[in-house]
N, C-alpha and C positions, 0 to 999 in steps of 0.2 A: 504494500500500500504506500503510495507516495505521500510526501509531507503535506501537499495541498489537500488531499483527501482527509488526512488526519485532522488538519486545521479546520476544514469545513465541517467534519463530523463533530469536532469539539465545540465549534460555534453554534451549530444546530442544537446540540444537546443542552448547552447553556441557555439558549433562547427558549427551548421547550420547558426547561426547569423554571426559568423566571416567569414565563407566561402562566405556568400552572400554579403559581404562588397564591393568587387570590381565589382560585377555584379549587383549592386543595381538597382532594377526595379523602374519605375515611381510610381507604387502603394505604394512601400515601402517609398519613399521619401515623398509622400503625408501623409502617416500615421505617420512618424517620426516628421513631423511638422517643425516649425521654430527653429533656433538656440536658445538654452535655456541657461540662466546663471546658475552658480552653485547654489545649493539650500541647505540651512541649514534647516533641518526638525526636529521638536521637537514634541513629542507626548506622549500620555499616554493611557493605556488600561489594558488588562488582559493577563497574562502569563498562559499558559497551560489551556486555557479556555474550551477545549473539554474533559478534563480529571479531575481527582479529586485532583490535586495539584495546584489549582488556586492561583494566587498571583497578586498583583498590579504591573504594569510595567511602567517605564518611559524610554524614548528613545531619543537619539540625533544622527543624521546622517547627513553626508555631501555628497551630490551627485555632483560630479564635472561636470562642464559645457563643458569640452573638453574631447575628447576620440578618439578612433579609429573608423572612420566612424560614426556609430550611437551607438556603444557600449562605455559606459563611466564608469569610476571607481567610487566606493563609499566606505566610511568608516563609522563606527558607533559603538555605545556602548549602551547597555541597562542594567538596574538594576531593581531588584524587592524588594518588602518589606520583602522578606525572605533572603535578602543579596546575591542572585544569581546575577552574573555579566557576560555579554558576550560582548567581543570586537571582531569586525569583519571587513573584507575588501573583496570587491568583485566587481561585475559589474552589470550594469542595462542599460535599454534603455527605451525611451519614445515612446508610440504608441498613437498618437493624433487622437481623434474622434471629428471632428468639431473643433470649435475655443476654446472650454472650457473644454472638457473632455479628460483625459490622463490616460492610463493604463501603469503602470510602473512595468514590470516583473524584478526580480532581483535574483541573486545567490551570495553567499558569503561563506567564511570559516573563522573560528575564534577560540578564546580561551574562554572556559566556566569555570567559577568558581562557584561551587555549592552553597556555603554558607550553609544556612539551607533549601534550595529549593530542587527541584527534581533531583534525580540522573539520569543523561543522559548517564552514562556509560563511558564516555571519557572526557578529557579536550578539545580535538580537535573535533569541531562540524561543520556541514554544515548547512547553512540557505538558503532556497529557498522560494520565495513568490512573492507577487504583491501588489501594491497600486493602488487604483482607486481614482484619484484626480479631483477636479474641479479647473480649472486654471483661475485666474482673469487676467484682462488686464495688470496689473503691473507685471505679471509672478509669483506672490505669489500663493499658492495653499492650499486647504484644502482637506483631503481625508481619506479614510479608508485603513489601511494596514493589510494584513494577511500574516503570514509566518509560516513555519514549520522548526523546528530545530531537527537534528538527526546526529548520528555519522556514518550513512550509513552502519551499520553492522560491523564496525571495532571492536566492543566489543560484548560479549555475552549479556550484558545489553544495550538495545537500545530501550527505550520506546518512544522516540521522544516527542515533545510537540509542540503545536500551540499557536500563539499569535494573538490577534486582537487589533488594536489601532486606535485612532483618531489622525491624523497627521496634523500639520501646517507647511508649507514650505515657507521660505522667500528667495528671491533672494539675493545672497551674493557672490560677486566676479565673475570672469569669468575664473577660472582655468580649 
C-alpha cells in the first residue's frame, strides 16, 4: 500500500470519527469504555522491522485523558540507535473489548531527523498505527504497538518504515 493510500485512509477514518461524535450510538459508547486518565507510555522495540534498515527504538508518548468526545490528543518522540529522531503530535481513541483489552488506533504528523538511519524522503512525516493493550485495574497498561511512518508521497523518495514495540503505560494526570 502506498503512502498516499495510507494518508487518505487515515484522513477518512479521522473524518468519520469526528462526524460520529454528536450522533454517538450506544454501541460506540460501550466500546469506548470508561473515562480514562492521561497515560505516559514508555516502550522499546524495533524500527523498520519489515525492511533491511533495522534499528533499536525507544519511545515516550503522552496520551491525554481529555479530548473531543472520544477523540483525544497525543504527543510523543522516539529515537533509534542510529541517531534517527521523530517528534510527533496527533490523535487517538480507545476501543475497549471487555474490562481489560483496549485497541488504540492513532494518527499523527511530525518532524523526522534522519541521523544515520533510513532516508524517508522528507522531514515532515505521517504516522499511523495501533496499540493493543491489556488494561489493569489501576488503569496502567501493557501492550504491543505497531505503526507505519511515511511522507504520503510528498517526495519522490518515500520508502516508509514500520515499527513494533512493547509499551508500558502509566496513568498520569487527567489533562
